[in-house]
C-alpha positions as CSV (number, residue, x, y, z in Angstrom):
1,M,142.6,117.6,113.7
2,K,141.4,117.7,110.0
3,R,142.3,114.1,109.6
4,N,140.1,113.1,112.6
5,N,137.3,115.0,111.1
6,F,137.6,113.4,107.9
7,A,137.7,110.0,109.4
8,F,134.5,110.8,111.5
9,T,132.8,112.1,108.5
10,I,133.5,108.8,106.4
11,L,132.4,106.8,109.4
12,L,129.2,108.7,109.7
13,C,128.5,108.2,106.1
14,L,129.0,104.5,106.3
15,L,126.8,104.2,109.3
16,L,124.0,106.7,108.3
17,P,121.9,104.1,106.4
18,F,121.7,101.8,109.4
19,M,120.7,104.7,111.8
20,H,117.4,105.5,110.3
21,N,114.1,104.2,111.9
22,Q,113.7,100.6,110.9
23,T,110.2,100.2,112.0
24,H,107.6,99.5,109.4
25,P,105.7,102.7,108.2
26,A,102.2,101.1,108.8
27,K,103.1,99.7,112.2
28,W,100.1,101.6,113.6
29,L,97.8,99.2,111.9
30,T,99.1,96.1,114.1
31,G,96.3,94.6,116.3
32,T,92.8,93.4,115.5
33,W,90.1,95.9,114.2
34,E,86.4,95.4,114.0
35,Y,83.9,96.7,111.5
36,K,80.3,96.1,112.7
37,T,77.5,95.6,110.0
38,A,73.9,94.7,110.3
39,R,74.9,91.1,109.4
40,G,77.7,90.9,111.9
41,S,81.2,91.9,112.3
42,I,84.1,91.7,110.0
43,F,87.6,91.6,111.6
44,E,91.1,92.6,110.4
45,T,94.0,91.5,112.2
46,W,97.7,92.8,111.5
47,E,100.9,91.6,113.1
48,T,104.5,92.4,112.4
49,A,106.6,89.8,110.8
50,N,109.8,91.9,110.5
51,D,110.7,95.5,109.9
52,S,109.7,95.2,106.3
53,L,106.7,93.0,106.4
54,L,103.2,93.3,108.1
55,L,100.9,90.2,107.7
56,G,97.2,90.8,107.8
57,H,94.0,88.8,107.4
58,S,90.4,89.7,107.5
59,Y,87.5,87.2,108.4
60,R,84.0,87.3,109.6
61,L,82.2,85.2,112.3
62,H,79.3,83.0,111.2
63,E,77.7,81.5,114.3
64,K,80.6,79.7,115.8
65,D,82.7,79.5,112.6
66,T,85.6,81.8,111.4
67,V,85.2,82.5,107.7
68,P,88.4,83.7,106.1
69,M,88.0,86.5,103.5
70,E,91.5,87.5,102.5
71,T,95.2,87.5,103.6
72,I,97.3,90.5,103.0
73,R,100.9,91.3,102.8
74,L,101.9,94.8,103.6
75,T,105.9,94.7,102.3
76,R,108.4,97.4,102.1
77,E,110.7,96.8,99.1
78,R,113.6,99.1,98.8
79,D,112.0,102.5,99.2
80,S,108.5,101.5,98.1
81,L,105.5,100.1,100.1
82,F,103.1,97.5,98.6
83,Y,99.7,96.1,99.8
84,I,99.3,92.6,98.3
85,P,95.9,91.1,99.1
86,T,94.9,87.5,98.2
87,V,91.2,86.7,98.0
88,Q,90.4,83.0,97.6
89,D,87.5,83.4,95.1
90,Q,88.9,86.4,93.2
91,N,91.7,86.9,90.6
92,G,92.1,83.0,90.3
93,G,93.4,83.0,93.9
94,Q,96.3,84.9,92.9
95,A,97.6,88.0,94.9
96,V,97.2,91.4,93.5
97,R,99.7,94.2,94.0
98,F,98.8,97.7,94.9
99,A,101.7,100.4,95.2
100,A,101.6,103.0,98.0
101,T,101.1,106.4,96.5
102,V,100.6,108.2,100.0
103,V,102.5,107.0,103.1
104,K,101.9,109.4,106.1
105,D,102.1,108.9,109.9
106,N,98.3,108.2,109.9
107,E,97.3,107.5,106.3
108,L,98.1,105.0,103.6
109,L,96.9,104.9,100.0
110,F,97.5,102.2,97.6
111,T,96.6,102.0,93.9
112,N,96.5,99.7,91.1
113,P,94.7,101.3,88.0
114,A,95.0,98.0,86.0
115,H,92.8,96.1,88.6
116,D,89.1,95.5,87.8
117,F,87.9,96.7,91.3
118,P,89.0,98.2,93.7
119,Q,91.8,100.4,92.0
120,W,92.7,102.0,95.3
121,I,92.7,100.9,99.0
122,S,93.2,103.3,101.8
123,Y,93.7,103.4,105.6
124,K,93.3,106.5,107.7
125,L,94.1,106.4,111.5
126,I,91.5,108.6,113.3
127,R,92.6,108.0,116.8
128,P,94.8,105.2,118.2
129,D,91.7,102.9,118.5
130,S,89.9,104.2,115.4
131,L,90.5,104.0,111.6
132,V,88.6,104.2,108.3
133,A,89.5,101.7,105.6
134,S,88.1,102.6,102.2
135,I,88.2,101.0,98.7
136,G,87.1,102.4,95.5
137,G,87.5,103.0,91.8
138,T,85.4,102.4,88.8
139,L,83.0,99.3,88.5
140,Q,80.9,98.8,85.5
141,G,81.5,102.3,84.3
142,R,80.4,103.9,87.5
143,E,82.7,105.4,90.3
144,R,82.3,103.3,93.5
145,R,83.4,103.7,97.1
146,Q,83.0,101.5,100.0
147,V,83.9,102.9,103.5
148,F,84.7,100.7,106.6
149,P,85.0,102.5,109.8
150,M,86.9,100.3,112.3
151,K,87.7,100.0,116.2
152,K,90.5,98.3,117.6
153,I,89.5,95.6,119.8
154,R,93.0,94.2,120.6
């Protein structure tokens, strides 16, 4: 009987890494979110590429044209999560990495103290159809923060 328990324990130890939840920790971001402004709406769309990667992009509508603003990779690498935006007319068009410092069921916070602005990016799920995205940090020697309340439209 002890031999069977030992074999079961070894098997369980071998399988345990594959038994944990493989879904992306920010899967609740998937869909299309709208932020309404006085000059029109800004949209952010997220889709699951695989268990380790969400792809996002933000855009605004100008008359009948879609104007891209940024593309984002939200990637899980080993046990860490990274928010990697690319904005065409910023940072020489190069991606910037922000490391997750808070990962909760309804909240994400990413930081990069070396970046000019923002130094942090956050998302907080208020309800399944409502979230608040924020960016902030120091700009020209002053603390700044921008808040973007969003509604899920798809």
